[in-house]
Every structure is written in structure tokens, then in C-alpha cells.
N, CA, C and O of each residue as an XYZ file, in Angstrom:
376
protein
N     -14.505     -8.325    -26.944
C     -14.371     -8.572    -25.517
C     -15.747     -8.598    -24.872
O     -16.671     -7.900    -25.291
N     -15.852     -9.413    -23.853
C     -17.107     -9.534    -23.124
C     -17.025     -8.728    -21.834
O     -16.005     -8.757    -21.145
N     -18.085     -8.015    -21.509
C     -18.126     -7.251    -20.265
C     -18.774     -8.100    -19.188
O     -19.865     -8.637    -19.376
N     -18.100     -8.215    -18.073
C     -18.594     -8.996    -16.947
C     -18.579     -8.131    -15.689
O     -17.947     -7.076    -15.648
N     -19.278     -8.596    -14.681
C     -19.306     -7.931    -13.385
C     -18.402     -8.700    -12.439
O     -18.430     -9.931    -12.414
N     -17.605     -7.989    -11.664
C     -16.753     -8.618    -10.654
C     -17.210     -8.118     -9.289
O     -17.207     -6.915     -9.026
N     -17.601     -9.048     -8.427
C     -18.011     -8.701     -7.069
C     -16.775     -8.660     -6.177
O     -15.968     -9.589     -6.160
N     -16.650     -7.568     -5.441
C     -15.471     -7.318     -4.614
C     -15.830     -7.517     -3.143
O     -16.788     -6.911     -2.662
N     -15.085     -8.350     -2.421
C     -15.386     -8.540     -1.000
C     -14.993     -7.308     -0.186
O     -14.139     -6.523     -0.598
N     -15.621     -7.154      0.957
C     -15.396     -5.984      1.813
C     -13.915     -5.690      2.066
O     -13.516     -4.529      1.965
N     -13.076     -6.691      2.393
C     -11.671     -6.365      2.693
C     -10.889     -5.761      1.517
O      -9.843     -5.144      1.722
N     -11.392     -5.936      0.292
C     -10.670     -5.427     -0.887
C     -11.280     -4.162     -1.472
O     -10.770     -3.635     -2.461
N     -12.350     -3.670     -0.886
C     -13.035     -2.508     -1.461
C     -12.236     -1.221     -1.369
O     -12.521     -0.266     -2.092
N     -11.246     -1.178     -0.497
C     -10.380      0.009     -0.447
C      -9.664      0.200     -1.790
O      -9.353      1.328     -2.173
N      -9.402     -0.901     -2.501
C      -8.728     -0.823     -3.804
C      -9.670     -0.350     -4.911
O      -9.218      0.165     -5.933
N     -10.988     -0.524     -4.708
C     -11.970     -0.151     -5.729
C     -12.750      1.088     -5.313
O     -13.870      1.308     -5.776
N     -12.158      1.898     -4.438
C     -12.771      3.144     -3.974
C     -14.136      2.894     -3.341
O     -15.050      3.710     -3.454
N     -14.256      1.731     -2.662
C     -15.480      1.390     -1.950
C     -16.508      0.630     -2.761
O     -17.526      0.203     -2.216
N     -16.269      0.452     -4.043
C     -17.256     -0.233     -4.892
C     -17.325     -1.717     -4.549
O     -16.300     -2.378     -4.377
N     -18.553     -2.231     -4.454
C     -18.724     -3.661     -4.186
C     -18.824     -4.474     -5.474
O     -18.665     -5.695     -5.457
N     -19.086     -3.796     -6.588
C     -19.076     -4.428     -7.900
C     -18.412     -3.488     -8.893
O     -18.609     -2.273     -8.856
N     -17.617     -4.080     -9.787
C     -16.970     -3.312    -10.839
C     -17.115     -4.079    -12.146
O     -17.440     -5.266    -12.140
N     -16.881     -3.422    -13.234
C     -16.947     -4.055    -14.558
C     -15.533     -4.349    -15.044
O     -14.585     -3.618    -14.757
N     -15.427     -5.436    -15.782
C     -14.157     -5.797    -16.407
C     -14.475     -6.434    -17.754
O     -15.597     -6.880    -17.995
N     -13.480     -6.471    -18.619
C     -13.656     -7.081    -19.931
C     -12.634     -8.173    -20.132
O     -11.540     -8.128    -19.571
N     -12.997     -9.158    -20.939
C     -12.079    -10.226    -21.261
C     -12.801    -11.414    -21.837
O     -14.031    -11.470    -21.835
N     -12.033    -12.367    -22.332
C     -12.589    -13.599    -22.881
C     -12.513    -14.737    -21.873
O     -13.225    -15.734    -21.989
N     -11.627    -14.573    -20.869
C     -11.452    -15.607    -19.843
C     -11.434    -14.937    -18.465
O     -11.362    -13.713    -18.352
N     -11.500    -15.759    -17.438
C     -11.391    -15.231    -16.078
C     -10.056    -14.505    -15.912
O     -10.009    -13.432    -15.310
N      -8.978    -15.074    -16.436
C      -7.659    -14.442    -16.335
C      -7.651    -13.067    -17.004
O      -7.103    -12.113    -16.452
N      -8.253    -12.961    -18.185
C      -8.319    -11.675    -18.886
C      -9.050    -10.643    -18.028
O      -8.595     -9.510    -17.874
N     -10.182    -11.052    -17.476
C     -10.982    -10.135    -16.658
C     -10.211     -9.698    -15.421
O     -10.277     -8.535    -15.026
N      -9.488    -10.614    -14.815
C      -8.715    -10.272    -13.625
C      -7.569     -9.331    -13.970
O      -7.264     -8.422    -13.198
N      -6.930     -9.537    -15.121
C      -5.875     -8.613    -15.560
C      -6.444     -7.215    -15.790
O      -5.829     -6.218    -15.410
N      -7.622     -7.145    -16.413
C      -8.268     -5.853    -16.640
C      -8.593     -5.187    -15.304
O      -8.461     -3.972    -15.158
N      -9.012     -5.980    -14.349
C      -9.302     -5.468    -13.011
C      -8.031     -4.903    -12.384
O      -8.053     -3.829    -11.784
N      -6.930     -5.626    -12.525
C      -5.647     -5.165    -11.996
C      -5.167     -3.896    -12.657
O      -4.559     -3.046    -12.006
N      -5.435     -3.754    -13.956
C      -5.051     -2.528    -14.669
C      -5.860     -1.329    -14.170
O      -5.354     -0.210    -14.100
N      -7.120     -1.581    -13.827
C      -8.003     -0.493    -13.413
C      -7.838     -0.112    -11.943
O      -8.077      1.034    -11.563
N      -7.429     -1.078    -11.120
C      -7.376     -0.847     -9.666
C      -6.020     -1.296     -9.132
O      -5.802     -2.471     -8.840
N      -5.123     -0.331     -9.014
C      -3.748     -0.580     -8.589
C      -3.686     -1.298     -7.241
O      -4.321     -0.882     -6.273
N      -2.914     -2.378     -7.195
C      -2.679     -3.108     -5.958
C      -3.657     -4.227     -5.678
O      -3.398     -5.077     -4.826
N      -4.776     -4.243     -6.379
C      -5.803     -5.250     -6.100
C      -5.356     -6.665     -6.447
O      -5.543     -7.588     -5.654
N      -4.771     -6.838     -7.620
C      -4.405     -8.189     -8.054
C      -3.409     -8.864     -7.133
O      -3.475    -10.077     -6.938
N      -2.499     -8.112     -6.572
C      -1.500     -8.697     -5.666
C      -2.166     -9.328     -4.453
O      -1.601    -10.230     -3.834
N      -3.355     -8.864     -4.109
C      -4.081     -9.423     -2.973
C      -4.836    -10.692     -3.346
O      -5.173    -11.497     -2.478
N      -5.101    -10.872     -4.639
C      -5.974    -11.946     -5.105
C      -5.201    -13.077     -5.786
O      -5.504    -14.252     -5.579
N      -4.203    -12.721     -6.597
C      -3.482    -13.709     -7.397
C      -2.014    -13.796     -7.004
O      -1.423    -12.830     -6.522
N      -1.440    -14.976     -7.221
C       0.000    -15.156     -7.037
C       0.727    -14.522     -8.223
O       0.090    -14.073     -9.177
N       2.039    -14.486     -8.164
C       2.835    -13.954     -9.285
C       2.636    -14.779    -10.551
O       2.855    -14.282    -11.655
N       2.217    -16.051    -10.397
C       1.953    -16.926    -11.541
C       0.557    -16.727    -12.125
O       0.185    -17.384    -13.097
N      -0.218    -15.813    -11.524
C      -1.550    -15.545    -12.037
C      -2.622    -16.503    -11.555
O      -3.717    -16.546    -12.115
N      -2.316    -17.268    -10.526
C      -3.293    -18.204     -9.964
C      -3.872    -17.618     -8.676
O      -3.221    -16.806     -8.018
N      -5.102    -18.028     -8.310
C      -5.675    -17.517     -7.061
C      -4.791    -17.869     -5.861
O      -4.268    -18.980     -5.765
N      -4.637    -16.921     -4.966
C      -3.889    -17.179     -3.737
C      -4.557    -18.299     -2.959
O      -5.739    -18.578     -3.160
N      -3.812    -18.938     -2.075
C      -4.284    -20.111     -1.348
C      -5.609    -19.866     -0.627
O      -6.472    -20.744     -0.618
N      -5.784    -18.701     -0.032
C      -6.982    -18.439      0.751
C      -7.981    -17.531      0.033
O      -8.760    -16.817      0.664
N      -7.941    -17.575     -1.304
C      -8.883    -16.803     -2.120
C      -9.540    -17.763     -3.107
O      -8.864    -18.547     -3.774
N     -10.861    -17.690     -3.189
C     -11.601    -18.452     -4.188
C     -12.192    -17.474     -5.185
O     -12.625    -16.379     -4.827
N     -12.201    -17.889     -6.441
C     -12.799    -17.085     -7.499
C     -13.910    -17.923     -8.115
O     -13.689    -19.040     -8.583
N     -15.106    -17.352     -8.102
C     -16.279    -18.044     -8.623
C     -16.745    -17.385     -9.905
O     -16.739    -16.161    -10.026
N     -17.144    -18.199    -10.848
C     -17.835    -17.750    -12.045
C     -19.264    -18.218    -11.861
O     -19.549    -19.412    -11.948
N     -20.154    -17.285    -11.609
C     -21.509    -17.670    -11.210
C     -21.427    -18.363     -9.858
O     -20.923    -17.790     -8.892
N     -21.915    -19.577     -9.789
C     -21.888    -20.324     -8.525
C     -20.800    -21.383     -8.484
O     -20.755    -22.185     -7.551
N     -19.918    -21.399     -9.483
C     -18.900    -22.459     -9.563
C     -17.499    -21.905     -9.346
O     -17.113    -20.896     -9.937
N     -16.750    -22.584     -8.489
C     -15.360    -22.221     -8.238
C     -14.564    -22.493     -9.512
O     -14.655    -23.586    -10.070
N     -13.788    -21.518     -9.978
C     -13.042    -21.710    -11.224
C     -12.033    -22.847    -11.112
O     -11.628    -23.416    -12.126
N     -11.621    -23.186     -9.881
C     -10.698    -24.320     -9.715
C     -11.342    -25.628    -10.179
O     -10.641    -26.557    -10.581
N     -12.679    -25.702    -10.123
C     -13.410    -26.896    -10.560
C     -13.766    -26.830    -12.041
O     -14.307    -27.785    -12.598
N     -13.466    -25.714    -12.667
C     -13.732    -25.541    -14.098
C     -12.407    -25.644    -14.838
O     -11.704    -26.647    -14.710
N     -12.061    -24.631    -15.602
C     -10.789    -24.623    -16.341
C      -9.789    -23.667    -15.711
O      -8.892    -23.153    -16.380
N      -9.959    -23.435    -14.410
C      -9.066    -22.523    -13.721
C      -9.196    -21.126    -14.284
O     -10.283    -20.704    -14.679
N      -8.103    -20.418    -14.320
C      -8.099    -19.044    -14.797
C      -8.348    -18.961    -16.303
O      -8.628    -17.881    -16.823
N      -8.249    -20.086    -17.005
C      -8.517    -20.123    -18.452
C     -10.007    -20.310    -18.754
O     -10.393    -20.400    -19.919
N     -10.843    -20.368    -17.719
C     -12.281    -20.557    -17.913
C     -12.842    -19.406    -18.747
O     -12.646    -18.241    -18.402
N     -13.538    -19.725    -19.844
C     -14.132    -18.669    -20.669
C     -15.276    -17.973    -19.929
O     -15.957    -18.580    -19.102
N     -15.472    -16.697    -20.238
C     -16.593    -15.941    -19.685
C     -17.507    -15.526    -20.832
O     -17.090    -15.419    -21.985
N     -18.775    -15.294    -20.473
C     -19.760    -14.827    -21.438
C     -20.217    -13.433    -21.037
O     -20.121    -13.053    -19.870
N     -20.710    -12.681    -21.997
C     -21.242    -11.354    -21.728
C     -22.239    -11.428    -20.581
O     -23.151    -12.255    -20.594
N     -22.060    -10.560    -19.589
C     -22.980    -10.511    -18.461
C     -22.682    -11.462    -17.321
O     -23.378    -11.436    -16.306
N     -21.663    -12.306    -17.461
C     -21.295    -13.212    -16.366
C     -20.897    -12.418    -15.126
O     -20.566    -11.234    -15.200
N     -20.939    -13.104    -13.984
C     -20.529    -12.501    -12.721
C     -19.402    -13.330    -12.122
O     -19.529    -14.541    -11.941
N     -18.298    -12.654    -11.820
C     -17.174    -13.273    -11.111
C     -17.204    -12.736     -9.689
O     -17.347    -11.532     -9.476
N     -17.070    -13.623     -8.723
C     -17.010    -13.217     -7.321
C     -15.657    -13.604     -6.746
O     -15.210    -14.742     -6.894
N     -15.014    -12.658     -6.095
C     -13.775    -12.924     -5.367
C     -14.188    -13.179     -3.923
O     -14.780    -12.316     -3.275
N     -13.867    -14.378     -3.422
C     -14.335    -14.765     -2.095
C     -13.147    -15.212     -1.237
O     -12.553    -16.259     -1.492
N     -12.807    -14.421     -0.228
C     -11.743    -14.868      0.683
C     -12.220    -16.104      1.438
O     -13.368    -16.162      1.878
N     -11.344    -17.086      1.588
C     -11.698    -18.273      2.355
C     -11.872    -17.885      3.818
O     -11.134    -17.055      4.348
N     -12.841    -18.489      4.446
C     -13.117    -18.206      5.859
C     -12.691    -19.414      6.666
O     -13.142    -20.534      6.424
N     -11.817    -19.172      7.630
C     -11.374    -20.252      8.497
C     -12.440    -20.515      9.548
O     -13.074    -19.590     10.054
N     -12.623    -21.749      9.857
C     -13.594    -22.102     10.895
C     -13.007    -23.133     11.824
O     -12.055    -23.834     11.480
N     -13.561    -23.215     12.959
C     -13.089    -24.193     13.923
C     -14.200    -25.140     14.294
O     -15.357    -24.938     13.926
N     -13.844    -26.166     15.019
C     -14.848    -27.122     15.471
C     -15.295    -26.743     16.873
O     -14.505    -26.303     17.708
N     -16.554    -26.924     17.094
C     -17.103    -26.607     18.408
C     -16.825    -27.714     19.399
O     -17.218    -27.615     20.561
């Protein structure tokens, strides 16, 4: 298994006891997210649908790339990779 870092956004840090980064293990983004869910009760329900896909207003990045533009949740990870959970921000027009 590969150890990766997962960056946690401020609204979800209550699930990680205030931590802004946590470690997870896995071969894919999905594996790492499952490990995160096992370690931090309630977190995954905020990030993923019941089908294991990112919720509509949540983006998951591997490095600087949105996993939706890669292989989705099946995207492989490498030792030391960084996954960022990023809530979508709504904006309006001026």
C-alpha cells in the first residue's frame, strides 16, 4: 500500500479532530478515501455518494488535477501523493 496525504478543508476538520492534513493508504483514490472513512467516522458521507463517487459540490484533486479528468475514483496513487478535498464554491456575476 502507498501512503498519501489527504488535505482536509476547514468545513470537514471537525471529523478529523481539527487536522488539516491526514495520512491514508491505498493503491487508488477510492482506496485512500475508504481508509479515510474507516479512520474518521462520518467524513465520507460528506464527501462521497453512496456509490462512492464525489458528491456534486465536492471536487477531489490528485496533485493539481481533478480526479474527474483522470480515471475518477479508480485513479492510481503513488507513494507521497497529495489528495485534496475541495468543496465547490458558488459564485455570482457582478
